[in-house]
N, C-alpha and C positions, 0 to 999 in steps of 0.2 A: 504494500500500500504506500508507504512513505519511502522516499529515496533521499540520499544525501550526496551532494556534489561538493567536494572540498575545494576551496579556493587555494591558490598558491600561497603557502604559509610564509614565504619570504615577502610577500606584498601585503596580504590581508589576513588577519588572525580571526576570521569569522567562518562560519559554516552556513551554507544556504540549504534550508530544508524545503523539499517539495512534497506535497501530498496531493496526488491526483484525485483521490476520492472526495476530499473536502474542498478541493481547489484552493489549497492553502500553501502559502509561501512566506517564509520569514528568514531573516539573516540574524544569526545569534553568535555570540562569542564562542570560540572553539573550546575554551576551558569549561564553559557552562554545558555545552553539548556533551563533552567527554564525561563530565561528572554525572549527568543524567543518564547517558547511555550506558556507562559502566555499571551504574546501579541496577538498571533493568537487565543487563546481561548477567549480573550476579544472581538475579531472581529467576529469570527465564533463560533456559539453556538454548532455546531457539533464537538465533540472531535476528530473524525477521520479526518475531514477536517483540523482541527488545527494541528494534528500530521503530516499530509501530507505536509502542507505548511511549517511547521518547518523543516522537512526533506529536502524539496526543497530549503529552504533558506541556510541550511548548504551545500547542494550540489552546489548551486550557489557560495557560499563563497569559497569552495575548488577549483572550476573550474576557478574562476576569481582572486584568490589570494587576495581577499578583506575580512577583518575580518567580521565575522557574525554580531557582534554588530554594526559595521559601516553600514552594509546594513540595519540592524534593525532601526538605527537612521534615515536613508534616507526614510524609508517607514512608520514611525510612523506618525499618524495624518491623514492617508488616511482611507476612508470608505472601505467597502468590495468590491465594484465595482472597485474603483481606485486601490485597493491592488491587485485584480485579474489581472487587466490590467498590472500593474507593474511587477508582478511575471511572467506573460506570456511573457512580453518583455525580462526579464532577461533569462528565460528558453529558449526562441527562439534564444537568442544570443549564447548559448552553444550547441544547438541541430543541427542535420543535416538539411540542408535546405529542404530536401524531407519529413521531419516529423515535420513540424512546428505546434505549438499549435494555436488554434484560440479562439475567444470570440464569444459566442452565441449572435446574434443580429437578429432582425426581418429583413428578406430580402424582399424587395418590388420588386415583379416581374415587368418586363417591360410590360406595358399595352397592347401593340400590340402583344407581344408574348403570354401573358396569354389569350388573347381573341381568339387566334387560337388553343388553346389546347382543345381537346374534352375529356370530362370526361366519 
């Protein structure tokens, strides 16, 4: 989903983040990007997931006018499940109410309704 093109470090110490899904583009300091991305890499072993969460954190930061490192300090110490819930909460706060994100959880059907369904 999100991709990163790194600018020549001898000229510019920033990273440009592109997200085609949200049509989101931002230029951030390379040290902030590295701090956020390394945190997500330590939580999620999949590098694509870490990049997507990194992009999402910078998107949330821009939309809420809260510095990315402040958001990072708030979510540090959480495991992957708690982190996913927190990120979903933040993203739902800036999305349209008709397109809210959800968390996968086992749904227990109503016993009386399930009993009446024919397979």
